N, C-alpha and C positions, 0 to 999 in steps of 0.2 A: 661728458660725452666725448669719445674719441672719434674722430672723423679723419679719414685717409683720403687724399686727393693723388690721383695718379696721372702723369703726364708724359706724353712721348718725348717733347722737345722743350728746352727752355722757353719760356713765355706762353706755352699751351694753358697752363694752370691759371696764369694771372689773365688770360684773354678770356677763358671760359668761366672762371669761378672767382676772380678777382675780388669783386665787389661783395660777394657772399662770404668770403673769407674774412674780409675786413669787417663786416658787419657782426659776425660771430666770434670774433678774436678773443673775446672775454668770456664766452659762454662754451666754446668747444675747445678740446684737446687737439690741436691741428698737426697733421704730419703730411708733408709734401714730398713725393718722389718722383723724380724726373729720370727717364730712362736713356737720354742721349745729352751729352753736355757739348756737342760739337754742331757745325752746321755745314750741309752740303752746298750752300750757296756762296761761302766765302772761307777765308782761312782762319776764322774764329775757332778756338779749340778748346776756351775756358770759358764758354758762357756760364757754367755753373757759379762762378764768381759775380756775374751780373744777377742771375737767377736769385742766389741766396739773398742779396741786398734788396732786390725787387720783392720777394716774398715777405722779407722782414717788415717793409713798409706796410703790408696789409695785416702784420701781426703774427706771421707764422715763424716760429723760432726753431721749428725742427724741419728742415729740408736736406734731402739726401739725394744723391746723384750715382747713376750707373754710366756705363760707358760703351753702350751699344751703338752701332754704326748707322747713322741716319739714313733712311730709305731701305735699309737692310734687315729690319727687325725680323722679316719672314725666315731669315737664315737661322736665327737664333731663338726659335719660338719655345722650345723647351727650357733653354735656360733662363728665358724671361719669365716663364711659369714658375720656376723654381725660385727666383728673386721675388715674384709677388707672394708665393707660398710662405716665404720666410716673413715677409711683411705681415701676412695674415697671423702667423704663429707668434711673432714678437710683440705685436700691438693689438691684436683681436679688436678691430675697429667696430663701432656701432653702426657707422655708416661709411660708404665708400662713394667717392665721386670719380668716375672715369670717362674716356672718350666714348662717344657713340660711334656706330660702325658706320663711317663714311668712306669715300673713294681712295684717301691716303693709306697706303699700305701699312705704315707704322700705326696709324691710329686703329686700323682694323685689328692688328695683332694685340695691341694693348686691351682693346675691347674685348676680344674673345678669351684671352687669357685672365683677365679679370673675371669675367663670367663664369669661366671654367673652374677658378678657384674659390671664389666667395660665393659658395652655395648657400651659405645660411645668413647673409648680411643684407642689409638695406643698401641697394644700389641706385645711384642717380648718373644718368648720362649727360655730359656736357659738349658743347660744340665750341672749340677754341677760336675760329674764325668763320668768315662767309666765303673762304677761298675754295672750298670743295662743296659743290652743289649735291645735296643729297636730302632725302626726306628727313626731317627732324621734327618729331611730334612733342611740341612743348606742352607738357601736362602738369608741371609744376613751376609756379611762378614765385620768385623770392624778391619781395619787396625790399628795396634799398634806399639810403638817403643820398643826398647830394654829396656828402662827405664820403661815403663808400665809393660813388663814381669817381670822386677826385682822386682818392687814393689809388683807385684801379688805373686811371689814366697816368698817374705819377709813377706807378709801379711800371707800366709797360714802357713809359718814356725813359727808362734807364737803357733799354736796348737801342741805343743810338743807331747802330747799323740797320736796325730793322724799321726805322722810323719812315721810311719811303713806302712800306708795304701798306695798301689801303686800309687793312684791318688794324694797323697800329696807329693811325691818324687819330688824334683826339676826338675830333667832330664826329668821326664814324663809330668810335667807342660809345660815345654818348648816344649817338642815333640808334644804335642798337639796343641800348638799355631802355630808350623811349619807345620803341616800337613794341618790344616783347609784351609788355603789359597793357597796352592802349587799348585792347577791347575790354579789359577788366577795370578800366578807369585807373589804372596804377601809373603814376608818372614815370618811375624809374624801377627797373626791375632786371634781374638775369633769369634766363629760362633755362629749365633742364627736362631731361625726359625720364621718368620713373620707369626703371626695369623691374625692381621688386621692391615691396615693403612688406615687412613681417609684423605681424600682431604682436603686441606686448603680452 
C-alpha cells in the first residue's frame, strides 16, 4: 500500500505521524513531502537535511522537499496545488495524511489544496503540535508501541534548535501519545481525524 504524508514544515510530519510511520515502516510504501525547508524563527535554511535523517529513523526512505516561504503559502496556492497534483499523478497513493485545518496559515493552505486535489483517495488529517488551538475531532486512533514512541522522540530530537519548543520536549510528546487513547484503554497512540474513507 502506498501512503503519502504531506507537511508544511520540517518536523510537522514527525510530530503528527512519526510513531504511525514507524509502526508501518515494513507494511507501507511511504512517501513524505515537505513544502518548506526553511524557518521563519532563525537563520536555518537547510532543515531538509535534518528532516531527511529524522524521517529515516522512522523508516521513510522517500522524503522530498519544496522551497516555499514559511508563513507565505497563501501567496503560492496554485503552485502548491500543482505540486500536490504532480504527487498524485506520480505516486497514486492509496492513503494520504495531511494537516487538519487549524489557524496556522500554511497548515490551512496544505489542507485545502490536499482536499482539492485528492478527491478519490482516503484522507486522514493530523495535528503536528498543540501550539494552535482549534477543534480537532480524533475519530481514528492508531495504537503504537513503546518502540514507536521512542523512535518518534529520537526523530524529533534531531531538531536541536527546536528542543525549547514545548511540543518538542520528550515528556510532552509522550504525554500526548498517552492522552489520545486513554478513554479507549489504549496506553500509547497517535490520533487522526478521518476526512474521507472510500469503500473497497
